[in-house]
PyMOL CGO cylinders between C-alpha atoms (Angstrom):
from pymol import cmd
from pymol.cgo import CYLINDER

trace = [
    CYLINDER, -51.92, -103.38, 17.60, -53.35, -106.27, 19.41, 0.3, 1, 1, 1, 1, 1, 1,
    CYLINDER, -53.35, -106.27, 19.41, -50.20, -106.81, 21.19, 0.3, 1, 1, 1, 1, 1, 1,
    CYLINDER, -50.20, -106.81, 21.19, -50.35, -103.29, 22.45, 0.3, 1, 1, 1, 1, 1, 1,
    CYLINDER, -50.35, -103.29, 22.45, -53.96, -103.49, 23.63, 0.3, 1, 1, 1, 1, 1, 1,
    CYLINDER, -53.96, -103.49, 23.63, -52.83, -106.90, 25.46, 0.3, 1, 1, 1, 1, 1, 1,
    CYLINDER, -52.83, -106.90, 25.46, -50.06, -105.32, 26.82, 0.3, 1, 1, 1, 1, 1, 1,
    CYLINDER, -50.06, -105.32, 26.82, -51.51, -102.55, 28.39, 0.3, 1, 1, 1, 1, 1, 1,
    CYLINDER, -51.51, -102.55, 28.39, -54.58, -104.18, 29.46, 0.3, 1, 1, 1, 1, 1, 1,
    CYLINDER, -54.58, -104.18, 29.46, -52.33, -106.71, 31.48, 0.3, 1, 1, 1, 1, 1, 1,
    CYLINDER, -52.33, -106.71, 31.48, -50.50, -104.01, 33.32, 0.3, 1, 1, 1, 1, 1, 1,
    CYLINDER, -50.50, -104.01, 33.32, -52.42, -103.32, 36.81, 0.3, 1, 1, 1, 1, 1, 1,
    CYLINDER, -52.42, -103.32, 36.81, -52.35, -100.02, 36.99, 0.3, 1, 1, 1, 1, 1, 1,
    CYLINDER, -52.35, -100.02, 36.99, -54.05, -99.51, 40.45, 0.3, 1, 1, 1, 1, 1, 1,
    CYLINDER, -54.05, -99.51, 40.45, -51.03, -101.38, 42.04, 0.3, 1, 1, 1, 1, 1, 1,
    CYLINDER, -51.03, -101.38, 42.04, -48.49, -99.38, 40.13, 0.3, 1, 1, 1, 1, 1, 1,
    CYLINDER, -48.49, -99.38, 40.13, -50.26, -96.21, 41.55, 0.3, 1, 1, 1, 1, 1, 1,
    CYLINDER, -50.26, -96.21, 41.55, -50.36, -97.38, 45.18, 0.3, 1, 1, 1, 1, 1, 1,
    CYLINDER, -50.36, -97.38, 45.18, -46.56, -98.36, 44.96, 0.3, 1, 1, 1, 1, 1, 1,
    CYLINDER, -46.56, -98.36, 44.96, -45.82, -95.17, 43.60, 0.3, 1, 1, 1, 1, 1, 1,
    CYLINDER, -45.82, -95.17, 43.60, -47.76, -93.44, 46.38, 0.3, 1, 1, 1, 1, 1, 1,
    CYLINDER, -47.76, -93.44, 46.38, -46.17, -95.52, 49.01, 0.3, 1, 1, 1, 1, 1, 1,
    CYLINDER, -46.17, -95.52, 49.01, -42.82, -94.49, 47.75, 0.3, 1, 1, 1, 1, 1, 1,
    CYLINDER, -42.82, -94.49, 47.75, -43.44, -90.76, 47.59, 0.3, 1, 1, 1, 1, 1, 1,
    CYLINDER, -43.44, -90.76, 47.59, -44.77, -90.90, 51.21, 0.3, 1, 1, 1, 1, 1, 1,
    CYLINDER, -44.77, -90.90, 51.21, -41.60, -93.01, 52.34, 0.3, 1, 1, 1, 1, 1, 1,
    CYLINDER, -41.60, -93.01, 52.34, -39.01, -90.19, 50.51, 0.3, 1, 1, 1, 1, 1, 1,
    CYLINDER, -39.01, -90.19, 50.51, -41.14, -87.25, 51.76, 0.3, 1, 1, 1, 1, 1, 1,
    CYLINDER, -41.14, -87.25, 51.76, -41.02, -88.06, 55.26, 0.3, 1, 1, 1, 1, 1, 1,
    CYLINDER, -41.02, -88.06, 55.26, -37.31, -87.52, 55.52, 0.3, 1, 1, 1, 1, 1, 1,
    CYLINDER, -37.31, -87.52, 55.52, -37.15, -84.82, 52.83, 0.3, 1, 1, 1, 1, 1, 1,
    CYLINDER, -37.15, -84.82, 52.83, -39.46, -82.66, 55.20, 0.3, 1, 1, 1, 1, 1, 1,
    CYLINDER, -39.46, -82.66, 55.20, -37.37, -83.57, 58.22, 0.3, 1, 1, 1, 1, 1, 1,
    CYLINDER, -37.37, -83.57, 58.22, -33.95, -82.42, 56.37, 0.3, 1, 1, 1, 1, 1, 1,
    CYLINDER, -33.95, -82.42, 56.37, -35.65, -79.08, 54.92, 0.3, 1, 1, 1, 1, 1, 1,
    CYLINDER, -35.65, -79.08, 54.92, -37.03, -78.40, 58.61, 0.3, 1, 1, 1, 1, 1, 1,
    CYLINDER, -37.03, -78.40, 58.61, -33.48, -79.00, 59.83, 0.3, 1, 1, 1, 1, 1, 1,
    CYLINDER, -33.48, -79.00, 59.83, -31.95, -76.84, 57.06, 0.3, 1, 1, 1, 1, 1, 1,
    CYLINDER, -31.95, -76.84, 57.06, -34.19, -74.00, 57.73, 0.3, 1, 1, 1, 1, 1, 1,
    CYLINDER, -34.19, -74.00, 57.73, -33.44, -74.10, 61.68, 0.3, 1, 1, 1, 1, 1, 1,
    CYLINDER, -33.44, -74.10, 61.68, -37.10, -74.75, 62.25, 0.3, 1, 1, 1, 1, 1, 1,
    CYLINDER, -37.10, -74.75, 62.25, -38.44, -76.52, 65.44, 0.3, 1, 1, 1, 1, 1, 1,
    CYLINDER, -38.44, -76.52, 65.44, -39.17, -80.05, 64.43, 0.3, 1, 1, 1, 1, 1, 1,
]
cmd.load_cgo(trace, "trace")
């Protein structure tokens, strides 16, 4: 049990969340452009 608590306290969740949101933003840009193009919307 001590190993599990040390493992989770060693993980830096802030860095993981920041990298996750940066990845989502990088993926969301082209996806939005593709959806607008697929729906024949004005870019």
